[in-house]
N, C-alpha and C positions, 0 to 999 in steps of 0.2 A: 429604483427597486432592486436592481442587479447588485449594487454594492452591499447593501445590508444583508441580503440573502447570502452572498458569497462570503462575507465576514462570518456570518453565523455558521455556515458549513465548515469554514476554515477552522474555527475554534472547536467545533464538534469533532472533526477528524483529528486534530492535534491531541485533544484530551483522550479520546477513546483509543486511538491507535498507539499512542505512547504508553498509556497505562495498561491496556490489555492486548494490543496488537490487532484488535478486531473492532469493527463498527457493527451495527445491527445487520447491515447488508452482507458484510464479510462473514458473520456468524451463520446467516441463512445459507450461504453458498460454500461453507467450510473453507474459507480463505483466511489468510493471516499475513500481516506485514512483518518482515524480518530484515535484519541487515544482510549484507552480501555473504556473510559466513554462517547465516542461519540463526543468529542470536537476536536478542532484543534490539530493536533499532534505537539509535540515539535520538534525543529530542530534536536536534538540528536536522537530522535526516527526515524525521516525520514532518517537521515544519516545511522543509523544501518540497517534499512530496505532496503535502497538502496544499501548498501554494499553487502548484501546477494544476491540481484538480479544481481548486476553488475559483481561480481567476482566469486561467487561460487553457482550459481543458481541450477545446478544439485544436488549438495550435500545438499543444503538448502531444495530443494523440496523432495528429498528422505527421509531425516531426518524428515521433516514435515509430510510425509505420515506414517512413522514408529512411530513417537512420537507425534501423533496428539492429539488435545484437542477438546472440544465441539464447539469452535469458528473456527476450521479448519484453524489455523494460520500456516504460515511457521515459521521456527525456528527464523529467524531474525526479523519477525514481533513480535514474543513473546518477544524477547530480547529488542526491541525498544518500546514495549507497544503500538503497532499499530494494527489496523484492517482494512480490506478492506470491505466496505459495499456497498450494492446496493441501488441506489437512485430511489425511486418510486414516481411518482407525485400523489398528492392527487386528488381525483375525485370531491371533493366539492369546491375546490378553486384552484387557479393557483400557490400557494406556493408549494415548494418542501418539502416532508416528508422523513426523513431519517429512514430507516428500516434496522436493523442488520440482515444479512442473517443467 
């Protein structure tokens, strides 16, 4: 049961994060996946990041806590050159402003 569920989430994350930068959960918490320079992540980067979440999240999380960096990235986010950022709305206009956490 673990493999089919992991594959389903893997495909879900790849499609939504590459297309929009957000999944349903990321939209709820005003988060977005971007590349290290703040732009749209590459398909390969999203695949690498999603693989870590889908199949080996406990290991990825523990290693990320032990081998952390100033950006607080999981290991597979580092390998895929991706970041998770918080989206905050600007008070002076209705445009969205992207701020790295």
